[in-house]
KELUMVEX-546866 format. One line per field, with one value per residue (C-alpha): residue in three letters; x, y, z. Coordinates in Angstrom, 2 decimals. Layout:
BEGIN
res: ALA;...
x: X;...
y: Y;...
z: Z;...
//
This chain:
BEGIN
res: MET;GLY;LEU;ALA;GLU;PRO;ALA;GLY;GLN;GLN;TRP;ILE;VAL;ARG;SER;VAL;LEU;SER;GLY;ALA;LEU;ILE;VAL;SER;ILE;LEU;TYR;GLY;VAL;VAL;TRP;LEU;ALA;GLY;GLN;ALA;MET;ARG;PRO;TYR;GLN;ALA;VAL;GLY;ARG;SER;VAL;ALA;CYS;ARG;GLN;ASN;VAL;HIS;MET;MET;VAL;ARG;GLY;TRP;ASN;LEU;TYR;ALA;ASP;ASP;TYR;ASP;ALA;ARG;TYR;PRO;PRO;THR;GLY;ARG;TRP;GLU;MET;SER;VAL;GLU;PRO;TYR;VAL;LEU;SER;GLU;TYR;ARG;ARG;CYS;PRO;VAL;LEU;ASP;ARG;ASP;ALA;GLY;GLY;SER;GLY;TYR;GLY;ALA;ASP;VAL;ALA;ALA;CYS;GLY;VAL;GLU;ARG;ASN;LYS;LEU;THR;ASN;GLU;ASP;THR;THR;PRO;LEU;VAL;PHE;ASP;CYS;ALA;LYS;ILE;GLY;HIS;ASN;VAL;SER;ALA;THR;PRO;ASP;HIS;MET;PRO;VAL;PRO;GLY;ARG;HIS;VAL;ALA;ARG;VAL;GLY;LYS;ASP;ARG;ARG;PHE;ARG;ARG;GLY;ASN;TRP;ILE;GLY;TYR;ALA;GLY;GLY;GLY;CYS;ARG;MET;ALA;LEU;ASP;ARG;ALA;ALA;GLY;GLU
x: 160.58;161.69;160.11;162.45;161.97;158.95;155.94;156.21;153.49;152.61;151.88;149.77;147.39;146.91;145.70;143.24;142.01;141.75;139.81;137.29;136.52;135.82;133.68;131.94;131.31;129.95;127.57;126.59;125.59;123.76;121.77;120.54;119.59;117.18;116.13;115.26;113.43;111.41;108.07;108.50;108.68;104.94;104.12;105.04;103.33;100.26;100.29;100.67;97.51;95.92;96.39;95.07;91.92;91.38;92.07;89.70;87.04;87.45;87.64;84.11;83.18;84.29;82.76;79.52;79.53;79.81;77.38;74.24;75.04;75.29;78.46;80.17;78.30;79.11;81.65;83.09;84.06;87.83;87.44;84.44;87.47;90.33;89.81;89.96;92.29;95.70;97.06;99.17;96.51;94.64;96.95;97.77;101.36;101.63;100.54;102.50;102.89;101.67;98.56;96.41;94.30;94.13;93.72;90.54;86.99;83.73;81.10;78.30;75.52;77.13;77.65;75.54;73.53;72.68;75.19;71.85;70.38;72.74;71.69;75.29;78.17;80.55;79.80;79.28;82.27;82.66;86.36;88.21;90.91;89.70;90.80;89.42;92.39;90.84;89.98;86.09;85.54;82.58;82.02;80.63;83.35;82.94;85.17;88.84;91.48;92.09;95.05;94.43;97.48;98.47;99.92;99.80;100.67;97.62;96.34;97.90;100.91;101.78;101.94;101.61;98.21;96.75;94.10;92.67;91.56;88.05;87.32;83.84;81.61;82.12;85.71;87.55;89.69;89.90;91.54;89.46;91.89;92.11;90.70;93.21;92.62;90.02;88.25
y: 107.54;105.36;102.31;100.02;101.75;100.44;102.05;104.22;104.24;107.40;106.53;104.03;105.85;108.59;105.88;104.39;107.80;108.89;106.34;105.93;109.68;109.27;106.03;108.33;111.27;109.01;107.16;110.70;111.59;108.39;109.22;112.65;111.20;108.44;111.28;113.41;110.75;109.70;111.61;109.98;106.44;107.35;108.33;105.18;103.03;105.32;104.65;100.92;101.14;103.06;100.52;97.77;99.03;99.62;95.97;95.18;96.75;95.22;91.86;93.05;93.35;90.66;88.89;90.50;89.54;85.79;85.69;87.62;91.08;90.88;91.89;89.57;89.04;90.60;88.49;86.74;89.23;88.91;85.16;85.70;88.02;85.79;84.20;87.54;89.82;88.44;87.91;91.05;93.24;92.50;93.67;97.70;98.26;100.78;97.74;95.69;92.20;91.30;93.62;90.20;91.81;93.14;96.82;97.34;97.32;96.54;99.32;97.32;99.06;97.13;93.82;91.52;94.32;93.99;96.31;97.42;98.75;101.27;105.07;106.27;103.62;106.27;107.72;104.53;103.08;99.03;98.86;101.38;101.69;101.09;101.53;98.27;95.29;92.35;89.91;90.16;93.55;94.90;98.90;102.40;104.91;106.72;103.80;104.90;105.62;109.42;110.65;108.94;106.36;107.81;110.63;112.50;115.88;117.68;121.34;123.62;123.99;120.25;120.21;116.77;115.85;113.01;110.85;107.06;105.57;104.87;102.69;103.33;100.45;102.43;101.83;104.83;105.45;108.40;110.22;111.04;113.88;114.53;118.10;120.59;122.42;125.16;123.77
z: 113.89;111.32;109.78;111.46;115.04;117.23;117.56;120.75;123.43;123.51;119.44;120.21;122.67;120.18;117.30;119.59;121.33;117.83;116.69;119.44;118.54;115.26;116.15;118.68;116.27;113.92;116.63;117.43;113.52;113.07;116.56;115.32;111.63;113.68;115.57;112.55;110.80;113.71;112.62;108.67;110.34;112.28;108.80;107.15;109.61;109.27;105.61;106.38;108.70;105.95;103.41;105.90;106.52;102.78;102.79;105.16;103.71;100.27;102.10;103.34;100.27;98.96;101.41;100.57;97.16;97.99;100.88;99.12;99.34;102.71;105.25;108.08;111.07;114.39;116.11;113.48;110.78;110.95;110.69;107.77;105.69;106.43;102.85;101.89;103.21;104.05;107.83;107.51;106.61;109.63;112.44;112.98;112.81;115.77;117.95;119.80;118.44;122.26;122.54;121.99;119.17;115.91;116.94;114.47;114.86;112.99;112.83;114.87;112.78;109.17;110.67;109.39;107.13;103.33;101.19;99.50;102.60;103.17;102.56;101.53;100.90;101.18;104.65;106.43;108.11;107.95;109.70;111.87;114.69;117.36;121.45;122.52;122.03;120.90;117.86;116.11;117.82;117.06;118.21;116.85;115.66;118.88;120.34;118.40;120.29;121.95;120.72;117.78;116.56;113.45;112.32;109.12;107.80;106.81;105.89;103.60;106.31;106.26;109.61;111.64;112.94;114.82;114.09;113.26;110.20;108.87;105.99;104.38;102.48;99.48;99.39;100.51;103.45;105.41;108.57;111.41;112.56;116.49;117.61;118.08;121.37;120.41;117.63
//
């Protein structure tokens, strides 16, 4: 076929089929890459939740600094820390936007308590992932979701494990891992 000759129907069909094949192969590669990245996306949301819980604990401590070393009261703790914590940090990133709550709970034993009355700030939970979805939820850490909402790589073998974040009065934030079968 020369340059002046019109393209035959066979050539057009081959060109369209070749283009469709290339597009479908690229789509498959992108889809496989997305599937391979899925666990790491979950780890990214877990890191964001850890940051949120940490910021909430900082908000609690800032509130206590301004209110005679007393932590926010039960039933109003989210509103109380609102001036200290941006709204983007007051919602668990794993939850649906329509969930109707933050996904976090306050330890009922710490609400309204004076900071100097705590026995050990590093082991006294303030904010944690809570199974009860709502605003200003006050509960105990026993009310964390099972299985945990978040994924982290832990242990010497760096396996992915599920758990929930807990923020402590001393400013620390640790993951309470789900118990594996047989533990």
